[in-house]
C-alpha positions in Angstrom: 0.3 -11.7 3.1 -3.1 -9.9 3.4 -3.2 -10.9 7.2 0.1 -9.4 7.6 -1.0 -6.1 6.0 -4.3 -6.0 7.7 -2.6 -6.2 11.1 0.0 -3.6 10.0 -2.3 -0.9 8.9 -6.2 -1.5 9.4 -6.0 0.2 12.9 -4.0 3.3 11.7 -6.7 3.9 8.8 -10.0 2.8 10.6 -10.8 6.7 11.6 -11.1 6.7 7.4 -13.8 3.8 7.5 -11.7 1.9 5.1 -9.8 -1.7 5.3 -7.4 -3.8 3.7 -9.7 -6.3 1.2 -6.6 -7.8 -0.2 -2.9 -7.8 -0.3 -0.9 -9.4 -3.3 2.3 -9.4 -5.7 2.1 -9.0 -9.6 4.6 -8.4 -12.1 3.8 -6.2 -15.0 6.3 -4.8 -17.6 8.9 -6.8 -15.8 8.2 -5.1 -12.4 7.6 -6.7 -9.3 4.3 -4.4 -7.6 3.3 -5.0 -4.1 -0.7 -4.1 -4.5 -2.8 -3.1 -1.4 -6.6 -3.3 -2.1 -9.0 -1.1 0.3 -12.6 -1.3 0.8 -15.2 0.5 2.7 -18.7 0.2 3.4 -19.1 3.7 1.7 -17.7 4.9 -1.5 -14.1 5.6 -1.4 -13.4 9.2 -2.8 -10.2 10.4 -3.9 -9.4 12.1 -0.7 -9.7 9.2 1.4 -7.5 7.0 -0.8 -5.1 9.7 -1.0 -5.0 10.3 2.9 -5.1 6.3 3.3 -2.1 6.1 0.8 0.1 8.4 3.1 -0.7 6.7 6.3 -0.1 3.2 4.7 3.4 4.7 2.7 4.6 5.3 5.7 3.7 2.0 7.6 5.1 0.2 4.6 8.3 2.2 4.7 8.7 1.0 8.1 8.1 -2.4 7.5 9.9 -2.9 4.3 10.5 -7.0 4.5 6.7 -7.2 4.0 6.8 -6.0 0.4 9.1 -9.1 -0.4 11.5 -6.8 -2.6 8.9 -5.2 -4.9 9.7 -2.7 -7.0 6.7 -0.7 -6.7 3.7 -0.2 -3.7 0.0 0.3 -5.3 -2.7 1.1 -3.1 -6.2 1.5 -4.9 -9.7 0.8 -4.0 -12.1 -1.7 -4.8 -14.9 -0.5 -6.9 -18.4 -0.9 -5.8 -19.9 -4.1 -7.1 -16.9 -5.7 -6.8 -17.0 -9.4 -4.8 
């Protein structure tokens, strides 16, 4: 799953100096959520995560089958210091 998402979005978000670190599905409060975790060599500020999210949302809308019928798409950044 991570590799599929990387192939779809990394090229589109590379100018923001961010990349896909992980992609996974979990369930919270009965809702299936598709998570995309972004990382960077630099700190990812709110503006950058917002811009990346816009790009990724558009790509994921065009590739709905990748999301495996998830109810929600959640895009967030790794906190610095996480492995």
